[in-house]
N, C-alpha and C positions, 0 to 999 in steps of 0.2 A: 764537275767538283764532287767530291765527296758525302756521303749521305752526314747530318746533323748527326752525334749522339745525344741523346734525349735526353734530360735532368727526370731525373724519376722521385727521388724527395723533395717537399716544399722548401727545406731549410737550404738545400744547394739553391734552388731555381730564386732565393730571397737573395743569396750571398750575390748571386747575377745580376740581378737587377740591380742590388745596391751598389754594385763596382760599375754600371752602367750608368748611373743616375750621375755619381761622382765624376765620370768623364762629361759630365752636361747633357746624355743622353735623352732624348724625347721617346717613349717607353708606346709601344702597340700591343696590342691582345688579339691574336684570333682564336676563339673558342671552337673545338670541332668535337665529333666524335668519330673521326676517321675516316677511312674509304674515301679518301680525298678524290676528287674532279674537278673538272676544269672551273667550274663554281666555286670551290673554296679556295682553289689558287688564285682566283682573279678577287677575292677577297683579300688574301695578303700581297700581293700585287697593288693594290688600292690603297691598306692602310700604310704601305710602305712609302707613302705619296706622304705620308703625317709624321710620320716619325724617323725617329734615325735605328731602333733596336726592334724586330717585329719577332715577338714570341706567339708560337703555335701551338695550342692546347690538345692534344688526341686522347679524349675520356668518355668511354662510355658510359654514362651514366645512371647507375640502373635504377636512383629514386625519380625516374621521370617515366618508367616501365609500368605498366599492372602486370599481374601476374601470367595474364593470359598473352603477353605480349611477347616481344621477338627479342627480346634484350639476349637471350642464350645463342640466336643464329643472327642477329646483327653482325653484318661485313666487318670483320676485322683486319686490316693487311697494312701492320704498322709499317713494315720492309720497304714494301712500294709506296706507300707516304712519305715514309723518311728520302727515298729517292724524286720524288715528285718535288721534295721541300729545297732541295738540292738545287735546283735551279731556279730557284726563285728566290724573295730578297729575305726571306726568313732567318735570322739570326740566331734563336734558338726554338727548341722544341720542349714543349711539357709535356710528360705521358706519365703520370701517378698511376699507382695499384688504385683500386675500390678499399683496400683495407687501408692504405693513407690517405685516402679523399673521407672516409668514413669508416673511423678505427670503432675496435670495443668499446661501448657503452655511448656511442653519439647518439645524443638524445635532441638535437636543434632540429625543429621548422621553419621553413619562410611562407608567410601566407602571402599572397597575393589577391587583388580584387580588381576594381576597375575595367582595364580594358582585358581583364584576363578573364572575365564575365561572359557565359557563350560562347558562342562556333567551337570552339575544339575544346573546352571544357565541357560543354554539354555531351561530347562525346565521348574524351579524356581527362574526367574531373580530378584525378592526380597528375595531372601532367605538368601545368603551371606549376604548381610549387614543388615539385622537382626540379625544373629547369630555373625557378628564382633562389635556390638552395645553392646547385652548383654554380650560377653563376657569381652569386653572391662570392662562396670562396674561393672561384676563381680571381674575382677581382681584387679581392684582401691578399690572395696570394703573389699577384704579380703587381698589383699597386699600379696598372698600367696609367699612362694620359690619356688613352685613345681605346677604343673595344668596337670592333666592325662584328655586324650580324647581318646575314645575310638575308635582303627583301623576301626572299621565297617564304620563308614562317614569319610572315607580317605581322599577325598578333604576337607572336614570340619578341619582336622587335619594340613594338610598343608598352609591353609588358616588362620588357628591361629596361625602356628609358621612362618609366613609372617607376619602375623599382630604385633605380638611380636617385632618383628626384626624391623620393619619398623618405631613402635611408641614407641619404647626403652624402651618398659615395661619391668622392672628388673623379670623375670620371665622363671623358665624353662619348657618351654611344653614336655612331655611325652607321646607315645601311647602307649595302652592298648593292646592286642591282642585280633582276634572277638573270642567270646564265642558262639558256636553252637550247635543247637538241635542234635541228636542221627544221622540223616538224612544228616546231612551236614548244614540245615537252619539257618541261621547268628541270632540270637537271640536277638529281638528287640520289645518293647512296642506295636507297631502296629500289630504284628503277632496275636494279642488278635483279631483283627478284621475278621480272617478268618475263614470262612466256612471249614467243615472238608473237603469237595469235596474241595475248595482252598487248604487246608493247605497239601492235596497232590499233590498237582500241587507243590506248592511250593518248596516241597523238592528236585526238580529237579534242581531251580536255579544253585544250589552251583555245582549241577554234571555237569551243562555245562557250568560254569564259570570255575569250573578245566581245561574241554577241551581245552577251549582258554587258560588258562595261559599255557597248556603244549603242544601246538599247534604250529610242527614246519614248517605250511606254512605261505607266508606273512602275515604280520597284514591286509591286507585288506580280503584276503579269510578265514582268520578264524573267522573273526568277520562276517564277511557274513554269517558263519558255525553257530555261534553261535546264531545269529539272528533269522536262520529258525530252527534251535533247539529248541528254547524257545518258537516259534510260534508253534510247532508242538506237545511241550509237553503240550501247554493250555494255556498260556500265552495270554491275550487278547493284549499287547502292549507292544515294545519293545524300549524305549527310548534311552537307548544306548548298548552298548557290545564293547568294545574296551581296546587297549592293547596301552596305554602311558607311558611317561619317567617318573619312580616313585619318581624323585624329585619335578620335574616342572609340568608335566601332558601335556606337549607339545608332539606333534606326536614323535615317535623316531626317533632318526637319528642317525650316525656314532658315537657321541658324548655319548648316551646314555650307560649308564653302569648298570644300575638298570632299570627293566622294571614292571608295574602293569596293571593286567588285571582288569578291572571294568564293571559291567553289573548293568542296573538298568531298571525293568520290572514290567507291573503289569497284577493283576487281578483285574478285574473288576475297583470298585474304590480305590482295597489296592494298593499301591505303593512298593516297596520291590528292597531293593539294597544290593549290596556286591561285594566283590576283594577281590584279592590275589597278592602275587609274581609271577610275570611269567620270563618265561624262556627268 
């Protein structure tokens, strides 16, 4: 099947969505930053089970990158992405320019708190404001019935669910399960940065995470053990290794019914994250 020709302009995308709705279609959105892998494609197939029209956005969002981060070097492979999407149930691709998304004079921001506080925000204080802004724009541009986000970015998923509830955006947000490599490493576009030696160490992340999730020790003891295990495995730095309430990301208490283990660790300049349900 021939690759889809992406929509570049917001008005053309809206005309497409309007026509789909006129035909009675239920519309789904899969937001991505491109460099697609099997994890992204699983989200496309998953949302296809809920909708008739599946729009995949490809946009490397500058507002979620700090000045010292990898915006300029983030992998961009649009031609390959379009070829991969041709074999899925995707019906349209939206690939706008930064200039169209943030035209001259753009002056609006989105502030997010609640589940956005701590963890990723401690390391990247700019991040969720940028995510909240671009997701709000994408949802208003496509007006989908359903949008899907991968559970690998678990905190992001909770932030977006909070965002759409608080702003009364009429869209259902669903999560897609983490897709893993054979050794358990969560698939990520940034995995392509890893050298062979770093890739061998990276496979240990999931094993340490599983030990943390299944630990019977008190959380502070289990978390300290996980941090030490990551350093002994060869990670250069551990940003966090923790057990949190799965609904709020607050520290667990007597009211907590579901818990989540979350880890972020670094191999040199490369930062890896992962999470799973905890006991």
